[in-house]
N, C-alpha and C positions, 0 to 999 in steps of 0.2 A: 725624451718626451714620449708620452704614451700613444701619440698619434703622429702620423707623417703628414697630416693635412697642414696646409698653410692657413693659420688661424688669424682672423681679423677681429679686433674688438671695436665695436661701435660705442663711442664714449662721449657723453655730454661734457661741456667745458669744465664744470665743477668737479669732475672725477678724473680729469686727465692725469693729475699728479699721482693718484692712487693706482691708475692703470699702467703707467709707464714702467714700473719695475718688472713687469712680466715679460718685457722684451718683444712683444707682439706688435704687428702693424696696427696702428690706431686709425679708425675712421671717425673723424671729428664731427659729431652731431651738433653742429653749430650754424648750419646754413639752411635757408629755405627760399623757395620761389616767392618773391613779394610782388606787389603791384607794379605794373609797367610792361613786362615783368623786369624786375631787377633782382640781383642776388643780395639777400639780406643775411647779415651775420650777427650772431649773438656775441657775448663777451668772451671770445677765445683768448687765452693767455698770450700775451705778446711774444714770448720766446718760442711758441710752438712752431715747429717746422717739420716737414715730412709727414708720412702717412697718407691718408686719403681724405677727401672732402665728402661729407655726407649731407645730401640735400633732401629735404622733404617738401611736401606741397601743402602743408597745413594753412588754411585760410586763404589760399590763392583763388582769385576770382576768374582765372582762365582767359583773361583778355590780353591782347598785345601780339607781338611778333617775336620769334625766337632769336633773331640775329644779335641784338645788343646783349641779351642775357647770356648767350653762349660765349660771347667775347669776355664778359665779366668773369665767367667761371674760369676760362683759360688764363686770364690775367691773375686771378687769385691763386690758381695752381702754381703759376710761376713765382709769385711773390712769397708764397708759403713753402715752396718746394714740395708740394703734394705730388705723389706718384700716380694719382688717379682720382676718380670721382665715383661716388655711389649715388644714383638717382633713385631714392626710395619713395617713388610716387605711388600713392594709393588710389587716387580718384582717376576716372577715365575722362580726360580732357584733350581735345584736339591740339591745343597749344603745347601741352606736355609731350604729346607724341612727336610733334615737330621739333621740340627741344632735344629729345632723345635721338631722333634721326640725324639732326645736324651736329650735335655735340660729339657723337661717337667718332666720326672721321677726323674731327679737329683734334681730339685727344690721341687718336691712333697715330697721327702724323708726328706727335711729340713723344711717342712711346709711353704714353700714360694709360693706365688701365681704366676700364669702364665697367661698372656694375649697374644693372637695372632691375627693378622689381618685376616679378613675373608677368603682370599684365602688359608690360612694355617690351617684352622680349622680341616680339614680332616687328618692332619699330627700329631695332638695331641689328645691323649685320655682323657686328664684331663684339658687342658688349657681352659680358658674362651675365647670365640670367639667374637671379636669386630665387631659389625654390624653398619655400617655408617647410619646416618640419612639423608644424602644428596641424595635427589631424585628429578628428574625432571618429573617423570611420575609414574604411578602405585599407590600403597597404602602402606604407612609405616606400618600400622597395619598388613597387609598381609605379608609383608616382615619380620617383627619381629615374627609373628606367625609361619611362615615357619621355621625360625631359631630355635625357641623354640621346634618345633616338631622334628627337626633334632638333636639338641644337648641337649635338656632339658633346662628349664628356668635357672637353676643354673649355666649353662655353657655359657650363653649368656650375653654380656655386651654391652651397648649402646656406640657408638663412635659419640658424638654430633659434627656435623660440622655446623657451623653457615653459613647459605646460604645467598648469595646476588648475584643474576644473572639476566641479562637482555637478554630476548629471542626475536628474530624476530618471527613474526607470519605470516604464519604457521612455525613450527619448526620441520622439518621432522626427524632430528637426535637427538633432545632433548638436544642439546648443546647450552648453553647460554654464554654470555660474563660476566666473573666475575666482580663484582663491589666492589670497596673499600667502607668502611663505609662512608667515606667523600663523595664519588660519590653518594651513595644511599641517604645520607642526603640532598645533593644538589638537587637531582631529586625530593625528597619529598617536599622540600621547593619551588622549581620552579613550580611543577605541581599541588600541593595540591590535589592529586588524592583521589578518594574513595578507601579505603583499605578493602580487603576482607580476609577471612580465608578459606584455603583449608583443609577440614577434611581428605582428602585422603593423601595429602602431609604433613599435619601437619605444615603448614607454611603460612605466609601472602603473599598477592600478590595484584598488581594493574596493569592496562593496560593504555597505552597511544598511541597517534598517533604522528608520526614524518613526516614532509612534504617530506623529502628525502627518508627515509627508511620504511615508512608505520607503520603498527601496531606492538606494542611491549607488552611483558608480563614480569613483574618484580616480581621475587619470592625472599622473604627475611625472615629472622628470627629476632625476638626481644625476650626480656625476657619472654613474655607471650607464644610465640610459642614454645620456648625451654622448658618451664615448662610443656606445654601440651605434648611434646614428652616424657619427663621424666615420666609423669603420665600414658601415654599410655603404656610405657614399664613396669611400676609397675603393671598395670592391668593384664599384661601377665606374671607376676612373675619375671621380669628382675629387679634386685635390684642394679646393678652397672652401672655407666656411667662415661665415660672419656670425659672431655672437654679440649679444648686447651686454656690455659690461655690468650695468646695474642689476641685470637678471642673474648673472652667473659669477659675480665677484666672489661669493662664498665658496664656489665650487672649483675655481681656477687652480688652486694648488693641487687638488686631486686630479683634475683633468690633465694638467701638464706634467704630472709625476711620471716617472719611468714605469712602463708596464711591467 
């Protein structure tokens, strides 16, 4: 394998079969915090066992108490043989903070791993904190180094987000227009641009001019830039990385190839 990182693939239920042959730990994107709160599960294939439970907070109203929900999570882990939980919470809600605080020790007592999104890192004393690689400015090395200083390298995990964005220049708010991979491929074929690598962002980029909208800057990832992100993390002592299978499925053979 081209990297010594422990790679985890976040996989929706309909892609589990496609992801299994790679032999990596699968985080099953089949769970969310539902009203009550209760643990809601989508149609996970019945035979699925092992890997991690991946929980998001989409649509959650923020009401209730954490106790019953945390018990449901632990019971599902036991039933499915999950080795741990990923709480990929995006919104800032007091109840989600309470869930993270309570769930961490419960999982630790069962020797199950625990991953939390960056905003919830301060609510867990033991969970691994997921640091996103998606940047439009600044330095990825500095961002990861600051996380290591705050949590310790053993408690930091990389959340690899495959970038493809088109920015107007100048870009005062650092917000670009997301590009699908087909849009990116079309632009590359149409423009045949000179492609450069940003050491600060750890991503590839090119620029072009449009008669109507002026100057543009396109930032994107490929297998080479993602491998560089993984190696940068490894150099800082970060050994675990979460990748989203639908984003990187076409790159995995190259990512996992012998260096």
